[in-house]
N, C-alpha and C positions, 0 to 999 in steps of 0.2 A: 333397317336402319334407318335413322331419321332424315328427315327432308335435307337437302342442302339449301341455305339460305339465298334467293335469290341476289345477287349484285346488283348493287344502286349504282347509276350513274351521275355524279357528282357535277354540278355545275362548275363555274366558274365562280359565281358567286358563291356558293356551297365549300367550296375550297378556302376562299377568303375567309367566311365566316369561321371556320374550321381553324384556322391559323390564329384569327386576331381571338378565338376562345382560348385555344391551346397558350398563347402568349401571356393572357391577363395581365401585364403591363402593357403602356405604349409603347407602340413600335413605329420607327419612321417608315414613309413611303417610300426611303430606299431600300431598306431593310425588307420590307414586303416585295418589292418589286424584283428582288434577287430569290427570294422564297418561291415567288411563283413564276420567276422567270420572266417579266414584263418588262416593259419600259417606266420610267417613274410615270409620266403623265398617263399611260394606262392604265396604271395601278390607281393612281387618284381618283379616275376616272370611275373603277369599278369600285371603290370604295365608296362613292358620291351614290351609284346603281345599288349597292347592297343596301345601305341607310335608307335611301326612298323604298325598297321594300320590304325591310323593316319596318316602317311607317304604315304603308300599305295594307299589311297584315296586323296592324297595332298589336306589334310584338310586345314583350316585355323588354327588351332591350334595344339598342339604339347605339349609334358609332360615335365616340365623342373624340373630338380633338385634342388633346392633353397634353403639357408636357414635350410636346413637338413632335406628338406622333399619333398613331388614332389608336384606340381601345376600345372594346367591346364592352358598354356597361348597362345596367341597371337604368330603365328610364325613369325621370325624376316621378312619375306619375306611380311609380310601385314601389318607392322607398319606405311608405309607412308598411307596408307590410313586408318586406325584405329583411326590414331593419330588426325585426321579431327574432331573427337566427342569431344575432347580437347580443341577446338578453341574458344571456348564460354568462357572458364573459362581458366586463366593463371596461371599457377603453375610451370611456367620455373624459375631455378637456375640461378641467374645471375654470370657473369665470376668470380667475386671476392668470393660470398659465394661457386662457386664450388671449388674454391682454398682453401679455409679454409675447406671444407669438404675432400678434397685431403688429407691436412694437420694431420686430425683429423684420417682419416682412416687409414695412414703409421705411424701415430708418436704416435697413443693412449697406453695407456691413455695419455693425456694430457693437460696442464691447457690454460687458457686465454692466461695469461703474455706471455709462450713458442710460442702459435700459434702468437700473433704480433711480438714476435722477429724475427719469420721466415718471415712473410709476409713483415715488415716494417711498419703496418699501424692496428689502433685499428679496432678489430673486433667482438662488441656488436652487429650490426645489424646483420652479418651474423650467429653468434652463435643463435641468437633470431630467425631467420629465418627457420634455420637447426633445433631448438630445436620445432618450432610449425610444422613443417613438418616431426617429429619422425623421424628423419634422426640419430640424436646422441640424447646422454643422459647424465644425469650426472653418473657418475659410482663410485664415490669413492672422497677422500680428499688426496694430496700430502702431505705427510710426512713432510712439512718443516714451517720456520716460518708464521703464518697466515693461514695454513693448507687450500691452493686454493681448487677450485673445478677441477676434474679430468673428464676430457668428453671423449666418446670411440662412435662407431658407435650401431645401432641396425638393429636388425631382418628386420624392413622396409628397411633398407638401402641394407642390402644383397638382399631383396625381389626385390627392385628397379634398382639394378645392375645388376642383373642375378646371384649371386655369391652365392654357397652352404656354405662356409666358409672362413674366413678371408685370410686363408691358400691359397687361389685359384687367391690373389691381384698378382699384377705382381710384379716382383722385382725391386728395384729402380736401377738405375744406380750407382757405386761407385762415391765418391769423383773425383778421377780422372776422368772418362768416363764425370761425369758433367763438371767440368772444361776443359777437352779438347775441348767443344765449343762453350765456350766463347772469346767475342773479348777482345781488351786490359782495356777498360773501364767497364764490366759488370766482368774482373777479379780482378778489383780494389774493386767495390762492392762485390764481393765474399768472398776475403778475409777479408774485413770488418765485415761480417756478420758470418766467420769463428773465427776470432779472438772474437767477442761479445761473439759467441756460447761457447769459450774455458773459457770467464770470467765467464759465467753463471754458465758452469759446475762448476766451479772451486767454487763459493760462495755456490750451492747447496751442494756441499758436504762440506762445512765450517760449514753450517747450520745444515747438518743431523749428524755431527760428535759428538760422546759424549765429555762432557766437560773431560778436562785433570783434573788430580790429585789436581796441585794446585790450579784451576781455581773453585775445589769445595767449595762449601760454608762450612764454619764451623759447626760442630754437636753443636746441642743444648744440 
């Protein structure tokens, strides 16, 4: 008969590594604490210890804090090799779709019409692609005429871009900083967009303003 394999005692670090690997998606400290039957502080210390251990042994994996939780992930230095796994399935986002995603990320919640005003082109296909990839989702309706759909980013977006919260997004340049780098033709277009934005803001305020007393219908 074959010899029975010797049982290996797994350390707490090993158990934590196995849980993170099995979870795949980010998992919060509270959820890890419940699984490991530890307190939250002890769990956070264990996560930090495992991250240091992975660094010490030059592992191809690391722990990153993303979307409000911890995730076992590929180390950035290994991306060039690991991404070959996905060469058979092309899930790259086109530049126009990435532009639309950027607008949603920085301006959310935002409507389709507002995105199109910023980009200057129609965005149906880009929005559909982002919805299919679950990078954005419908988050409500804007309180204006027609009640258009509002779009915002998802936890999948945070995971894909390695962001813990939306507050970690980089600061956008100010209007003055953006305008400083434009040539004459770009500046003319920029000013036209600014005028359109001002007009849109004025129209929105008019739609949202309550009716004046004189405009109210007579009581029945």
